[in-house]
Backbone of each chain as ProteinMPNN parsed JSONL, in Angstrom:
{"seq_chain_A": "MNDVTQIMNLQAAWQKTRVRFSWPDKIKQAELLRDAYMKLRAAKSSRPTANKTRTA", "coords_chain_A": {"N_chain_A": [[-2.942, 10.036, -37.185], [-3.984, 11.989, -34.506], [-2.943, 14.992, -32.636], [-3.536, 14.727, -29.881], [-3.812, 11.97, -29.471], [-1.232, 11.209, -30.089], [0.207, 12.482, -28.054], [-0.857, 11.112, -25.852], [0.026, 8.523, -26.387], [2.781, 8.905, -26.141], [2.882, 9.588, -23.459], [1.979, 7.175, -22.316], [4.073, 5.49, -23.067], [6.154, 6.657, -21.658], [5.274, 6.253, -19.049], [5.458, 3.48, -18.959], [8.212, 3.127, -18.976], [8.79, 4.039, -16.468], [7.603, 2.118, -14.865], [9.372, 0.109, -15.128], [11.472, 0.617, -13.382], [13.373, -0.489, -10.499], [11.833, -2.031, -7.62], [12.753, -1.041, -5.032], [13.762, 1.431, -5.96], [11.44, 2.684, -6.842], [10.094, 2.936, -4.459], [11.742, 4.758, -3.207], [11.293, 6.93, -4.878], [8.65, 7.394, -4.213], [8.98, 8.243, -1.601], [10.195, 10.717, -2.018], [8.132, 12.012, -3.396], [6.257, 12.109, -1.352], [7.551, 13.728, 0.537], [7.623, 16.141, -0.865], [4.899, 16.627, -1.081], [4.203, 16.913, 1.622], [5.599, 19.228, 2.267], [4.323, 21.079, 0.618], [1.792, 20.967, 1.744], [2.322, 21.911, 4.313], [3.16, 24.505, 3.713], [0.82, 25.521, 2.652], [-0.904, 25.427, 4.842], [0.266, 27.304, 6.511], [-0.084, 29.631, 5.229], [-1.874, 32.727, 5.183], [-5.416, 32.798, 4.896], [-7.538, 34.123, 2.321], [-10.172, 34.771, 2.867], [-10.375, 35.321, 5.526], [-11.385, 37.734, 7.46], [-11.172, 40.525, 9.606], [-13.622, 41.398, 11.872], [-15.42, 44.071, 13.319]], "CA_chain_A": [[-2.938, 10.135, -35.715], [-4.046, 13.396, -34.121], [-1.967, 15.394, -31.62], [-3.884, 14.208, -28.552], [-3.466, 10.541, -29.459], [0.236, 11.12, -30.064], [0.641, 12.855, -26.696], [-1.225, 10.023, -24.95], [0.938, 7.408, -26.643], [4.073, 9.257, -25.542], [2.68, 9.493, -21.998], [1.915, 5.753, -21.975], [5.427, 4.939, -23.214], [6.95, 7.194, -20.547], [4.847, 5.547, -17.832], [5.998, 2.116, -18.994], [9.624, 3.144, -18.575], [8.844, 4.221, -15.006], [7.232, 0.841, -14.256], [10.534, -0.786, -15.179], [12.41, 0.86, -12.278], [13.294, -1.535, -9.474], [10.886, -1.69, -6.548], [13.358, -0.086, -4.082], [13.853, 2.77, -6.572], [10.098, 3.278, -6.863], [9.789, 3.313, -3.073], [12.482, 6.002, -2.961], [10.544, 7.976, -5.6], [7.445, 7.692, -3.412], [9.418, 9.039, -0.439], [10.389, 12.092, -2.499], [6.795, 12.554, -3.672], [5.599, 12.399, -0.079], [8.216, 14.892, 1.132], [7.158, 17.327, -1.59], [3.49, 16.831, -0.711], [4.149, 17.412, 3.008], [6.071, 20.624, 2.246], [3.238, 21.88, 0.037], [0.697, 21.019, 2.716], [2.757, 22.794, 5.403], [3.157, 25.868, 3.186], [-0.576, 25.922, 2.471], [-1.547, 25.653, 6.144], [0.845, 28.477, 7.164], [-0.451, 30.823, 4.454], [-3.164, 33.275, 5.626], [-6.451, 32.63, 3.873], [-8.061, 35.406, 1.851], [-11.5, 35.102, 3.369], [-10.348, 35.6, 6.97], [-11.389, 39.187, 7.655], [-11.461, 40.936, 10.982], [-14.853, 42.183, 11.982], [-15.453, 44.869, 14.535]], "C_chain_A": [[-2.989, 11.618, -35.315], [-3.084, 13.69, -32.961], [-2.238, 14.768, -30.254], [-3.501, 12.733, -28.436], [-1.96, 10.368, -29.356], [0.773, 11.429, -28.664], [0.335, 11.718, -25.716], [-0.336, 8.809, -25.148], [2.309, 7.66, -26.032], [4.001, 9.121, -24.02], [2.686, 8.032, -21.547], [3.307, 5.125, -22.038], [6.309, 5.388, -22.058], [6.591, 6.477, -19.242], [5.421, 4.143, -17.796], [7.461, 2.096, -18.59], [9.729, 3.31, -17.061], [8.462, 2.944, -14.271], [8.452, -0.072, -14.18], [11.603, -0.475, -14.132], [12.32, -0.287, -11.271], [12.337, -1.068, -8.369], [11.526, -0.75, -5.518], [13.47, 1.326, -4.657], [12.491, 3.459, -6.579], [9.68, 3.707, -5.453], [10.505, 4.627, -2.734], [11.814, 7.181, -3.683], [9.317, 8.393, -4.774], [7.803, 8.519, -2.18], [9.611, 10.502, -0.846], [9.052, 12.77, -2.779], [6.119, 12.971, -2.374], [6.219, 13.623, 0.581], [7.732, 16.18, 0.469], [5.728, 17.661, -1.198], [3.383, 17.437, 0.689], [4.587, 18.881, 3.063], [4.98, 21.539, 1.691], [2.105, 22.058, 1.041], [1.048, 21.965, 3.853], [2.714, 24.252, 4.955], [1.736, 26.395, 3.074], [-1.206, 26.252, 3.817], [-0.984, 26.888, 6.852], [0.476, 29.777, 6.453], [-1.786, 31.376, 4.961], [-4.205, 33.15, 4.519], [-7.115, 33.966, 3.559], [-9.39, 35.779, 2.491], [-11.544, 35.323, 4.881], [-10.298, 37.109, 7.16], [-11.776, 39.489, 9.094], [-12.751, 41.755, 10.991], [-14.891, 42.896, 13.319], [-16.581, 44.428, 15.462]], "O_chain_A": [[-2.141, 12.407, -35.734], [-2.491, 12.78, -32.382], [-1.319, 14.338, -29.557], [-2.938, 12.304, -27.429], [-1.468, 9.5, -28.634], [1.661, 10.745, -28.155], [1.155, 11.395, -24.856], [0.02, 8.136, -24.181], [2.928, 6.753, -25.475], [4.923, 8.613, -23.381], [3.305, 7.683, -20.541], [3.677, 4.329, -21.176], [7.11, 4.611, -21.537], [7.463, 6.139, -18.441], [5.825, 3.66, -16.738], [7.911, 1.156, -17.934], [10.652, 2.782, -16.44], [8.946, 2.705, -13.165], [8.557, -0.915, -13.29], [12.559, -1.239, -14.003], [11.302, -0.977, -11.201], [12.073, 0.124, -8.214], [10.908, 0.251, -5.156], [13.294, 2.306, -3.934], [12.396, 4.665, -6.351], [8.998, 4.717, -5.28], [9.947, 5.494, -2.062], [11.776, 8.294, -3.159], [8.997, 9.576, -4.657], [7.037, 9.386, -1.761], [9.236, 11.413, -0.107], [8.853, 13.94, -2.451], [5.494, 14.029, -2.291], [5.505, 14.464, 1.126], [7.465, 17.177, 1.14], [5.381, 18.827, -1.005], [2.588, 18.346, 0.925], [4.019, 19.677, 3.81], [4.739, 22.626, 2.215], [1.534, 23.141, 1.176], [0.202, 22.731, 4.314], [2.291, 25.129, 5.708], [1.471, 27.562, 3.36], [-1.949, 27.226, 3.939], [-1.661, 27.47, 7.7], [0.685, 30.87, 6.978], [-2.733, 30.613, 5.156], [-3.905, 33.37, 3.345], [-7.236, 34.83, 4.427], [-9.703, 36.96, 2.641], [-12.62, 35.494, 5.454], [-9.226, 37.7, 7.025], [-12.594, 38.799, 9.703], [-12.923, 42.685, 10.203], [-14.436, 42.363, 14.331], [-16.754, 44.999, 16.539]]}, "seq_chain_B": "MRKVAELLNAMRQAGVISDYALFGAAAQMRYTEAVATLDADVLVAVQEVSRVDVLSPIYAFCAKEGYHHEGEAVRVDAWPVQFMPVFSTLTEAAMREADTADFDGVPLKVVRADYLAVLALSVGRAKDFARLLALLESSSVTLDRIAELSREYGLYDSWLRFKKRFLDE", "coords_chain_B": {"N_chain_B": [[12.562, 2.224, 3.867], [14.004, -0.054, 4.086], [14.705, -0.204, 6.775], [12.202, -0.658, 7.83], [11.707, -3.214, 6.864], [13.727, -4.609, 8.226], [12.902, -4.223, 10.869], [10.399, -5.549, 10.89], [11.15, -8.188, 10.341], [12.72, -8.694, 12.588], [10.815, -8.485, 14.559], [9.21, -10.646, 14.028], [11.003, -12.689, 14.429], [11.445, -12.424, 17.132], [9.077, -13.308, 18.085], [6.937, -11.687, 18.548], [5.097, -11.154, 16.589], [3.497, -13.566, 14.465], [3.56, -13.629, 11.783], [3.807, -11.509, 8.834], [2.934, -9.092, 6.284], [3.613, -6.705, 3.835], [1.291, -4.387, 2.484], [-1.063, -2.472, 0.472], [-0.295, 0.791, -0.97], [2.545, 0.842, -1.063], [3.179, -1.797, -1.547], [1.872, -2.169, -3.948], [3.522, -0.783, -5.702], [5.472, -2.537, -6.551], [4.584, -3.536, -8.863], [3.538, -1.507, -10.43], [3.931, 1.905, -11.629], [5.645, 4.347, -9.513], [3.708, 5.598, -6.81], [2.033, 8.249, -5.035], [2.121, 8.139, -1.55], [1.3, 8.219, 1.931], [1.911, 6.543, 4.019], [3.114, 3.294, 5.217], [1.522, 0.238, 4.922], [0.915, -2.596, 6.907], [0.077, -5.952, 7.154], [-0.482, -7.972, 9.956], [-0.001, -10.969, 11.865], [-0.95, -11.649, 14.986], [0.158, -12.988, 18.157], [-1.451, -13.288, 20.462], [-4.558, -13.32, 20.001], [-6.801, -12.847, 21.466], [-6.509, -10.659, 23.034], [-7.572, -7.349, 23.865], [-6.166, -5.067, 23.302], [-4.551, -5.589, 20.854], [-2.415, -4.591, 19.437], [-0.602, -3.615, 21.229], [1.752, -5.161, 22.14], [3.25, -4.976, 19.828], [3.685, -2.218, 19.488], [5.161, -1.848, 21.819], [7.438, -3.364, 21.295], [8.444, -1.965, 19.116], [9.019, 0.489, 20.341], [11.029, -0.293, 22.053], [12.977, -0.751, 20.199], [13.489, 1.768, 19.47], [11.624, 3.135, 17.972], [8.832, 5.123, 17.793], [5.277, 5.503, 18.406], [3.151, 7.541, 16.427], [0.22, 8.862, 16.636], [-1.823, 6.602, 15.022], [0.166, 5.257, 13.825], [3.536, 3.932, 13.537], [6.535, 5.571, 13.532], [9.046, 4.797, 11.368], [12.114, 5.348, 10.392], [11.83, 6.99, 7.375], [9.179, 6.379, 7.167], [5.804, 6.372, 8.239], [4.404, 3.668, 9.801], [1.647, 1.603, 9.513], [0.081, -0.782, 11.379], [-1.9, -3.582, 10.771], [-3.931, -5.934, 12.149], [-4.594, -9.234, 10.886], [-7.86, -9.77, 9.741], [-9.774, -11.232, 8.49], [-10.696, -14.025, 6.37], [-9.753, -13.457, 3.882], [-7.692, -11.457, 4.25], [-6.012, -12.966, 5.797], [-5.247, -15.012, 4.036], [-4.012, -13.454, 2.075], [-1.78, -12.561, 3.429], [-0.55, -14.993, 4.095], [0.044, -16.091, 1.583], [1.878, -14.344, 0.593], [4.651, -12.91, -1.281], [8.2, -13.261, -0.795], [10.116, -10.603, -1.02], [13.093, -8.868, -2.145], [14.531, -6.277, -0.493], [16.794, -4.008, -1.015], [18.703, -5.901, -0.186], [17.532, -6.964, 2.071], [15.176, -9.32, 3.239], [11.704, -9.006, 2.577], [8.387, -9.464, 3.223], [5.728, -9.352, 0.97], [2.473, -8.588, -0.106], [0.941, -10.295, -2.801], [0.181, -9.394, -6.265], [-2.369, -10.336, -7.158], [-3.825, -10.736, -4.8], [-3.623, -8.164, -3.741], [-5.212, -6.8, -5.548], [-7.756, -7.907, -5.055], [-8.098, -7.303, -2.38], [-8.237, -4.529, -2.642], [-10.598, -4.36, -4.066], [-12.352, -5.254, -2.104], [-12.325, -3.187, -0.265], [-13.007, -0.811, -1.648], [-12.908, 2.038, -2.053], [-12.447, 5.126, -3.953], [-9.681, 5.375, -4.44], [-8.892, 2.773, -4.121], [-10.119, 1.504, -6.247], [-8.683, 2.747, -8.252], [-6.208, 1.618, -7.762], [-6.695, -1.06, -8.364], [-7.236, -0.84, -11.101], [-4.736, 0.085, -11.966], [-3.138, -2.127, -11.403], [-4.233, -4.002, -13.14], [-3.676, -2.749, -15.562], [-0.928, -2.943, -15.546], [-0.567, -5.54, -16.168], [-0.066, -7.405, -14.209], [-1.87, -8.95, -13.015], [-4.651, -11.023, -13.865], [-7.935, -10.754, -15.412], [-9.371, -13.094, -15.108], [-8.165, -14.284, -12.877], [-8.781, -12.47, -10.838], [-11.545, -12.722, -10.867], [-11.769, -15.367, -10.024], [-10.613, -15.323, -7.409], [-12.289, -13.424, -6.211], [-14.699, -14.744, -6.243], [-14.108, -16.771, -4.465], [-13.9, -15.408, -2.07], [-16.322, -14.229, -1.571], [-16.838, -11.891, -3.018], [-17.781, -11.591, -5.518], [-19.979, -10.285, -6.68], [-19.28, -7.619, -6.237], [-17.05, -7.521, -7.867], [-18.21, -7.918, -10.41], [-19.73, -5.582, -10.576], [-17.689, -3.65, -10.513], [-16.342, -4.327, -12.865], [-18.285, -3.85, -14.796], [-18.607, -1.12, -14.479], [-16.041, 0.011, -14.942], [-14.61, -1.434, -16.896], [-16.115, -2.679, -18.919], [-17.144, -1.699, -22.019]], "CA_chain_B": [[11.81, 0.959, 3.841], [14.913, -1.111, 4.534], [14.554, -0.275, 8.239], [10.892, -1.271, 8.085], [11.909, -4.647, 6.624], [14.54, -5.153, 9.332], [12.07, -4.231, 12.076], [9.372, -6.595, 10.781], [11.807, -9.492, 10.478], [13.134, -8.827, 13.998], [9.583, -8.668, 15.327], [8.78, -12.029, 13.815], [12.005, -13.557, 15.058], [11.26, -12.316, 18.588], [7.804, -13.94, 18.431], [5.898, -10.682, 18.829], [4.095, -11.491, 15.573], [3.877, -14.844, 13.864], [3.782, -13.395, 10.354], [3.465, -10.159, 8.38], [3.12, -8.81, 4.848], [3.355, -5.318, 3.422], [0.266, -4.282, 1.439], [-1.344, -1.074, 0.145], [0.406, 1.461, -2.078], [3.962, 0.462, -1.109], [3.23, -3.118, -2.194], [1.424, -1.975, -5.34], [4.619, -0.242, -6.516], [6.277, -3.622, -7.143], [3.996, -3.879, -10.162], [3.133, -0.323, -11.195], [4.86, 3.02, -11.403], [5.589, 4.878, -8.15], [2.514, 6.398, -6.512], [2.175, 9.022, -3.793], [1.476, 7.543, -0.381], [1.809, 8.823, 3.157], [2.387, 5.569, 5.013], [3.295, 1.902, 4.798], [0.518, -0.603, 5.593], [1.436, -3.947, 7.123], [-0.798, -6.94, 7.783], [0.27, -8.756, 10.933], [-0.69, -12.006, 12.634], [-0.467, -11.502, 16.366], [0.133, -14.249, 18.901], [-2.586, -13.355, 21.387], [-5.673, -12.655, 19.307], [-7.897, -12.556, 22.395], [-6.27, -9.373, 23.696], [-8.301, -6.199, 23.316], [-5.137, -4.178, 22.743], [-3.698, -6.53, 20.117], [-1.222, -3.945, 18.887], [0.306, -3.156, 22.303], [3.087, -5.785, 22.106], [3.962, -4.468, 18.643], [4.143, -0.863, 19.837], [6.197, -1.974, 22.857], [8.66, -3.836, 20.63], [8.953, -0.843, 18.304], [9.582, 1.485, 21.267], [12.302, -0.859, 22.521], [13.929, -0.596, 19.095], [13.698, 3.197, 19.243], [10.613, 3.684, 17.067], [7.675, 5.472, 18.629], [4.073, 5.699, 17.589], [2.594, 8.886, 16.211], [-1.171, 8.538, 16.313], [-2.039, 5.159, 14.839], [1.292, 4.683, 13.088], [4.851, 3.972, 14.18], [7.487, 6.198, 12.605], [10.272, 4.017, 11.169], [12.89, 6.071, 9.384], [10.978, 7.974, 6.681], [7.826, 5.855, 6.96], [4.835, 6.015, 9.28], [3.958, 2.302, 9.51], [0.35, 1.25, 10.107], [-0.057, -2.235, 11.544], [-3.292, -4.021, 10.758], [-4.042, -7.378, 12.387], [-5.448, -9.907, 9.895], [-9.2, -9.722, 10.325], [-10.719, -11.998, 7.658], [-10.019, -15.116, 5.651], [-9.045, -12.844, 2.741], [-6.43, -10.843, 4.691], [-5.153, -14.059, 6.27], [-4.678, -15.668, 2.843], [-3.117, -12.487, 1.417], [-0.525, -12.573, 4.187], [0.06, -16.327, 4.004], [0.515, -16.343, 0.217], [2.732, -13.221, 0.162], [6.009, -13.175, -1.789], [9.302, -12.656, -0.056], [10.887, -9.776, -1.958], [14.389, -8.408, -1.65], [14.594, -4.816, -0.477], [18.181, -3.601, -0.755], [19.41, -6.968, 0.524], [16.785, -7.44, 3.241], [13.91, -9.932, 2.816], [10.507, -8.289, 3.017], [7.196, -10.152, 2.711], [4.84, -8.393, 0.297], [1.254, -9.188, -0.67], [1.006, -10.464, -4.256], [-0.71, -8.532, -7.057], [-3.765, -10.822, -7.231], [-4.479, -10.438, -3.517], [-3.741, -6.694, -3.633], [-6.37, -6.402, -6.358], [-9.02, -8.3, -4.412], [-8.204, -6.47, -1.172], [-8.712, -3.213, -3.1], [-12.017, -4.546, -4.4], [-13.124, -5.411, -0.862], [-12.411, -1.897, 0.444], [-13.94, -0.14, -2.55], [-12.878, 3.5, -2.186], [-11.979, 5.532, -5.282], [-8.252, 5.081, -4.6], [-8.744, 1.319, -4.248], [-10.459, 1.184, -7.636], [-7.544, 3.196, -9.064], [-5.155, 0.6, -7.571], [-7.106, -2.243, -9.116], [-7.031, -0.525, -12.52], [-3.288, 0.163, -12.216], [-2.611, -3.5, -11.403], [-4.664, -4.621, -14.392], [-2.931, -2.064, -16.627], [0.461, -3.427, -15.534], [-0.626, -6.971, -16.528], [0.449, -8.237, -13.111], [-2.977, -9.811, -12.597], [-5.602, -11.177, -14.977], [-9.363, -10.665, -15.069], [-9.808, -14.423, -14.655], [-7.666, -14.53, -11.516], [-9.572, -11.656, -9.912], [-12.875, -13.35, -10.795], [-11.622, -16.593, -9.226], [-10.418, -14.972, -5.989], [-13.455, -12.709, -5.691], [-15.707, -15.786, -5.976], [-13.681, -17.51, -3.264], [-14.04, -14.598, -0.842], [-17.648, -13.607, -1.495], [-16.795, -10.543, -3.57], [-18.011, -11.696, -6.962], [-20.904, -9.21, -7.101], [-18.483, -6.381, -6.284], [-16.205, -7.626, -9.066], [-19.042, -7.689, -11.597], [-20.068, -4.151, -10.595], [-16.465, -2.937, -10.898], [-16.067, -4.64, -14.268], [-19.287, -3.156, -15.611], [-18.395, 0.326, -14.372], [-14.743, 0.509, -15.417], [-13.934, -2.204, -17.944], [-16.99, -3.017, -20.042], [-17.499, -0.494, -22.799]], "C_chain_B": [[12.692, -0.222, 4.274], [14.791, -1.317, 6.045], [13.227, -0.938, 8.613], [11.023, -2.79, 7.94], [12.684, -5.28, 7.783], [13.71, -5.262, 10.606], [11.055, -5.375, 12.039], [9.983, -7.989, 10.945], [12.226, -9.744, 11.931], [11.922, -9.118, 14.886], [9.082, -10.11, 15.217], [9.734, -12.996, 14.512], [11.837, -13.565, 16.579], [9.93, -12.927, 19.04], [6.697, -12.952, 18.792], [4.744, -10.848, 17.834], [4.495, -12.842, 14.991], [4.11, -14.694, 12.362], [3.4, -11.952, 10.01], [3.512, -10.12, 6.857], [2.753, -7.354, 4.586], [2.233, -5.329, 2.386], [0.04, -2.808, 1.123], [-0.441, -0.538, -0.956], [1.868, 1.023, -2.196], [4.134, -0.903, -1.78], [2.854, -3.011, -3.668], [2.589, -1.578, -6.252], [5.576, -1.311, -7.045], [5.835, -3.862, -8.583], [3.7, -2.674, -11.041], [4.216, 0.749, -11.056], [4.717, 3.501, -9.95], [4.328, 5.712, -7.973], [2.75, 7.134, -5.193], [1.454, 8.299, -2.664], [2.1, 8.125, 0.877], [2.376, 7.793, 4.114], [2.562, 4.174, 4.408], [2.325, 1.053, 5.609], [1.043, -2.026, 5.705], [0.366, -4.818, 7.785], [0.041, -7.744, 8.767], [-0.618, -9.839, 11.548], [-0.103, -11.942, 14.035], [-0.65, -12.815, 17.121], [-1.124, -14.372, 19.745], [-3.775, -12.607, 20.794], [-6.79, -12.254, 20.269], [-7.719, -11.21, 23.095], [-7.075, -8.26, 23.038], [-7.305, -5.268, 22.622], [-4.106, -5.01, 21.969], [-2.406, -5.904, 19.617], [-0.213, -3.526, 19.949], [1.677, -3.82, 22.283], [3.925, -5.283, 20.923], [4.523, -3.076, 18.931], [5.282, -0.93, 20.862], [7.52, -2.409, 22.225], [9.291, -2.699, 19.822], [9.645, 0.188, 19.204], [10.951, 1.014, 21.769], [13.392, -0.695, 21.461], [14.18, 0.875, 18.745], [12.711, 3.848, 18.291], [9.316, 3.918, 17.842], [6.443, 5.737, 17.794], [3.612, 7.145, 17.598], [1.165, 8.65, 15.756], [-1.3, 7.036, 16.173], [-0.878, 4.488, 14.1], [2.566, 4.739, 13.939], [5.83, 4.535, 13.16], [8.761, 5.353, 12.537], [11.043, 4.68, 10.031], [11.952, 7.073, 8.697], [9.503, 7.578, 6.683], [6.992, 5.747, 8.226], [4.268, 4.632, 8.917], [2.65, 2.02, 10.255], [0.261, -0.268, 10.176], [-1.542, -2.593, 11.561], [-3.352, -5.529, 11.005], [-4.934, -8.015, 11.317], [-6.837, -10.084, 10.516], [-10.229, -10.531, 9.534], [-9.952, -13.115, 6.969], [-9.23, -14.55, 4.462], [-7.705, -12.245, 3.179], [-5.447, -11.917, 5.177], [-4.476, -14.755, 5.082], [-3.687, -14.74, 2.143], [-1.758, -12.491, 2.111], [0.207, -13.917, 4.007], [0.701, -16.559, 2.635], [1.494, -15.273, -0.283], [4.093, -13.696, -0.353], [7.034, -12.654, -0.779], [10.176, -11.923, -1.066], [12.214, -9.393, -1.318], [14.373, -6.889, -1.66], [15.995, -4.384, -0.053], [18.9, -4.62, 0.13], [18.696, -7.507, 1.747], [15.481, -8.093, 2.77], [12.714, -9.177, 3.402], [9.303, -8.973, 2.393], [6.2, -9.128, 2.177], [3.651, -9.123, -0.318], [1.336, -9.183, -2.201], [-0.047, -9.621, -4.974], [-2.161, -9.019, -7.049], [-4.509, -10.538, -5.921], [-4.61, -8.926, -3.287], [-4.992, -6.215, -4.37], [-7.673, -6.72, -5.635], [-9.197, -7.578, -3.065], [-8.742, -5.085, -1.538], [-10.208, -3.282, -3.417], [-12.869, -4.606, -3.129], [-13.281, -4.09, -0.116], [-13.288, -0.931, -0.354], [-13.969, 1.375, -2.547], [-12.34, 3.845, -3.58], [-10.511, 5.154, -5.47], [-7.991, 3.572, -4.701], [-9.083, 0.876, -5.669], [-9.312, 1.604, -8.562], [-6.4, 2.184, -8.954], [-5.454, -0.637, -8.405], [-6.879, -2.025, -10.619], [-5.544, -0.482, -12.867], [-2.673, -1.233, -12.27], [-3.002, -4.225, -12.689], [-3.864, -4.059, -15.567], [-1.49, -2.592, -16.709], [0.567, -4.904, -15.925], [-0.062, -7.879, -15.443], [-0.638, -9.161, -12.579], [-3.966, -9.887, -13.758], [-7.037, -11.039, -14.475], [-9.845, -12.001, -14.499], [-9.385, -14.695, -13.211], [-8.458, -13.706, -10.491], [-10.969, -12.261, -9.745], [-12.823, -14.574, -9.873], [-11.51, -16.266, -7.724], [-11.651, -14.275, -5.408], [-14.591, -13.69, -5.412], [-15.394, -16.493, -4.656], [-13.966, -16.729, -1.986], [-15.334, -13.785, -0.813], [-17.7, -12.194, -2.041], [-17.151, -10.516, -5.057], [-18.96, -10.61, -7.471], [-20.165, -7.88, -7.213], [-17.619, -6.358, -7.537], [-17.023, -7.34, -10.327], [-19.423, -6.212, -11.716], [-18.872, -3.319, -11.063], [-16.216, -3.087, -12.401], [-17.022, -3.869, -15.184], [-18.986, -1.652, -15.647], [-17.126, 0.801, -15.073], [-14.168, -0.219, -16.632], [-14.815, -2.529, -19.137], [-17.384, -1.742, -20.759], [-18.97, -0.537, -23.148]], "O_chain_B": [[12.201, -1.241, 4.758], [14.777, -2.448, 6.531], [13.146, -1.683, 9.59], [10.525, -3.552, 8.768], [12.331, -6.359, 8.258], [13.792, -6.253, 11.332], [10.871, -6.082, 13.03], [9.408, -8.857, 11.603], [12.103, -10.859, 12.439], [12.002, -9.896, 15.836], [8.6, -10.698, 16.185], [9.314, -13.99, 15.105], [12.059, -14.585, 17.231], [9.681, -13.051, 20.239], [5.641, -13.348, 19.285], [3.574, -10.702, 18.189], [5.666, -13.222, 15.014], [4.774, -15.526, 11.744], [2.751, -11.267, 10.799], [4.068, -11.016, 6.222], [1.73, -6.852, 5.052], [2.22, -6.185, 1.501], [0.874, -1.972, 1.473], [0.104, -1.292, -1.762], [2.374, 0.85, -3.305], [5.111, -1.135, -2.492], [3.441, -3.675, -4.522], [2.644, -1.976, -7.415], [6.409, -1.017, -7.903], [6.613, -4.329, -9.415], [3.62, -2.801, -12.263], [5.265, 0.528, -10.451], [3.784, 3.109, -9.249], [3.926, 6.443, -8.878], [3.546, 6.71, -4.355], [0.301, 7.893, -2.816], [3.279, 8.479, 0.891], [3.231, 8.12, 4.938], [2.208, 3.92, 3.256], [2.302, 1.133, 6.837], [1.549, -2.594, 4.737], [-0.176, -4.469, 8.833], [1.155, -8.153, 8.443], [-1.821, -9.65, 11.727], [1.093, -12.156, 14.234], [-1.495, -13.64, 16.772], [-1.783, -15.412, 19.752], [-3.971, -11.419, 21.05], [-7.63, -11.419, 19.932], [-8.665, -10.681, 23.679], [-7.24, -8.23, 21.818], [-7.552, -4.758, 21.53], [-2.948, -5.119, 22.372], [-1.416, -6.602, 19.397], [0.905, -3.128, 19.621], [2.686, -3.123, 22.397], [5.149, -5.183, 21.012], [5.688, -2.795, 18.651], [6.245, -0.167, 20.782], [8.583, -1.894, 22.57], [10.505, -2.501, 19.843], [10.716, 0.694, 18.872], [11.893, 1.797, 21.894], [14.569, -0.525, 21.78], [14.968, 1.19, 17.853], [12.922, 4.977, 17.848], [8.782, 3.003, 18.468], [6.532, 6.139, 16.634], [3.673, 7.853, 18.603], [0.932, 8.276, 14.606], [-0.938, 6.282, 17.077], [-0.936, 3.298, 13.788], [2.657, 5.484, 14.915], [5.935, 4.021, 12.046], [9.469, 5.212, 13.533], [10.666, 4.581, 8.864], [11.347, 7.911, 9.366], [8.659, 8.36, 6.246], [7.412, 5.106, 9.189], [3.713, 4.459, 7.833], [2.568, 2.182, 11.472], [0.353, -0.953, 9.158], [-2.333, -1.98, 12.277], [-2.884, -6.314, 10.18], [-5.916, -7.41, 10.888], [-6.966, -10.495, 11.669], [-11.415, -10.521, 9.863], [-8.722, -13.146, 6.983], [-8.187, -15.083, 4.082], [-6.684, -12.502, 2.542], [-4.234, -11.802, 5.0], [-3.281, -15.049, 5.124], [-2.641, -15.188, 1.672], [-0.716, -12.431, 1.458], [1.419, -13.957, 3.795], [1.774, -17.153, 2.541], [1.893, -15.293, -1.447], [4.614, -14.728, 0.07], [6.761, -11.728, -0.015], [10.882, -12.542, -1.862], [12.424, -9.57, -0.118], [14.22, -6.276, -2.716], [16.328, -4.397, 1.132], [19.61, -4.257, 1.068], [19.202, -8.419, 2.401], [14.748, -7.493, 1.985], [12.721, -8.769, 4.563], [9.202, -9.056, 1.169], [5.871, -8.156, 2.857], [3.813, -10.154, -0.971], [1.747, -8.196, -2.811], [-1.033, -9.191, -4.375], [-3.084, -8.211, -6.946], [-5.677, -10.149, -5.934], [-5.594, -8.467, -2.708], [-5.727, -5.351, -3.89], [-8.588, -5.897, -5.606], [-10.322, -7.281, -2.663], [-9.593, -4.536, -0.838], [-10.973, -2.379, -3.079], [-13.977, -4.069, -3.092], [-14.269, -3.895, 0.592], [-14.198, -0.311, 0.195], [-14.954, 1.963, -2.992], [-11.841, 2.976, -4.295], [-10.13, 4.667, -6.534], [-6.998, 3.145, -5.289], [-8.432, -0.005, -6.229], [-9.003, 0.912, -9.532], [-5.704, 1.922, -9.935], [-4.572, -1.186, -9.065], [-6.393, -2.915, -11.317], [-5.135, -0.954, -13.928], [-1.79, -1.494, -13.087], [-2.203, -4.968, -13.259], [-3.433, -4.799, -16.451], [-0.91, -2.678, -17.791], [1.667, -5.451, -16.003], [0.371, -8.996, -15.727], [-0.359, -10.056, -11.781], [-4.104, -8.942, -14.535], [-7.316, -11.187, -13.286], [-10.619, -12.041, -13.543], [-10.145, -15.26, -12.425], [-8.767, -14.195, -9.404], [-11.509, -12.31, -8.64], [-13.715, -14.786, -9.051], [-12.208, -16.846, -6.892], [-12.015, -14.507, -4.255], [-15.358, -13.505, -4.466], [-16.282, -16.774, -3.851], [-14.243, -17.319, -0.942], [-15.426, -12.776, -0.114], [-18.507, -11.381, -1.589], [-16.86, -9.549, -5.761], [-18.768, -10.077, -8.564], [-20.384, -7.111, -8.149], [-17.469, -5.323, -8.186], [-16.576, -6.604, -11.207], [-19.437, -5.655, -12.814], [-19.008, -2.415, -11.887], [-15.924, -2.12, -13.105], [-16.617, -3.315, -16.206], [-19.093, -1.004, -16.688], [-17.118, 1.851, -15.716], [-13.318, 0.335, -17.329], [-14.316, -2.645, -20.257], [-17.905, -0.811, -20.144], [-19.477, 0.377, -23.799]]}, "name": "protein", "num_of_chains": 2, "seq": "MNDVTQIMNLQAAWQKTRVRFSWPDKIKQAELLRDAYMKLRAAKSSRPTANKTRTAMRKVAELLNAMRQAGVISDYALFGAAAQMRYTEAVATLDADVLVAVQEVSRVDVLSPIYAFCAKEGYHHEGEAVRVDAWPVQFMPVFSTLTEAAMREADTADFDGVPLKVVRADYLAVLALSVGRAKDFARLLALLESSSVTLDRIAELSREYGLYDSWLRFKKRFLDE"}
């Protein structure tokens, strides 16, 4: 078994353990994921973009 | 989501809607791992289907309960909730055949995996195909069941295309 196959098998096993959470727990995980995404999106939109240059 | 469940049950009890079922990513998570989603999608059967503004009574009920709409969704606790009136025989069946799940002690009607899969097939965006694959991967629905339902709702060609593209080596 090569390294990539081993890593993928570990990933698959880890995903299976996450499927076994209860539905309410998974919904709560999704709420956290969404909060993190919204914060990242807000941070990105407030950051000045590099290609905005003032022209005379 | 508990508040969403309470609101939907209250709405049905008050006769604002005759039935409902959660679908989309929030419903998918009953069968798969948690996925990122921005809102909760709910199929609803409204009493007065002839109204142009079919969602108005729903928005009014939500406002009375203290939940206000933001764009096309109603913010309920942490969740923007999108209400979608049933619009086809497929969505009607998906709602009618939905399971009643328990969400932290509150009953919540949720579309079953087989109907979620065929609804995803009918919409056909990349994220819908990903949902269909995730449901198959979780063994919550079989290829035969999707074939059967897709035949019933005129989606068999879409199913064959999906199968050829993603499942047949």
